[in-house]
C-alpha angles and dihedrals in degrees: 000000000000145000127213121186117185141166129205120205091339103126130055093233103033127053092189132029121177127175120175141175119210114207118195144141109290093229095055106106115241135176119220119251116280143122105295113240091219093044104030096178093063124084110194146114116260135229100220095197098057103015099237135105141225102218134011148147131207131222086255093056100257108150133189135170135177140200129182119249106231105235109136096173092062099040114133114205092205097049117127120258113277091210090078090066089068094043094048091054094047091049096051136066095217112129112257099246091047091049091054093044089053098053104125109258089347091293094297092144089069129075113253115306145169116213130192117193136167142086127285092279105040131035139187132195131207134173123186086217092060098029094206130115112227128194107223115232125218115273138067119318140179131209121186127146099311129054122313113290094005101158099237107161097256091045094048092046092046094053091049094050094043089052090052091051091048091052089071122086093232124042114219106208093208089062089061093051090049090051090059093050095068114132101184114144113207125224113279093251090059094052120103119245105227098155099263096106132257098276093054092044087058097052093043092050102084123082089236113046125202123178139139098276107003136047151112107328102174145007116212123196124191125184123180116184131205091269091055094252109156122211117184128183129180124188120193120200134212114254113275091005145083090225111124112245097178142351131198130187133193134177133181141146121251103236100181115023115220115230114258 
């Protein structure tokens, strides 16, 4: 599962702040974030198995990110990869709302998903479990494995701590990485009931997940300032650890902003 914390127009220096953990099976092959040789305008990590991605931004400022909607009773083993929803948006010039409106059958062919799309100034949200396009307001938001801004403990805690970081004049990037390493497990009565059983709810509850076969693989951090300068970090972790296995960094200026 995953956690995305983001803030729109909530800091004097930065118009967009995004920090995200990607949780996945350790054995699933993944390429580190970078500009794709075959699609040089896209900066994103890559799911080697299915060819999609979970979070990315283009040189023109188009941004998309995805989380799974936890719904085990309605999981379809033969469903298409949700990572192509992010990639398809990044590749096209279709405005965000139109892209979401044009999803075939509202994305019902896919297993449950939450999708953020837009440019660095305007964002939209859609889940095929809610089937409603939302315009995202300025402020601090959280997206985990339920609908946008559902106050699961790690989402509620994350929005509070991100808001505290944004209240400072200078953002220290390491504070954002530390925020995403939290391993607090809430009391059982505060856990969601998504149908996976209490034991699994417990080990999926922290922002940073560690288990035998599945856990937090990467943390991505995106900052876009008022001059449209993009800074993008991605940290990859060793399996079953918080130890950093790799880190990449990119920066560039958006010269021609894509319409949202």
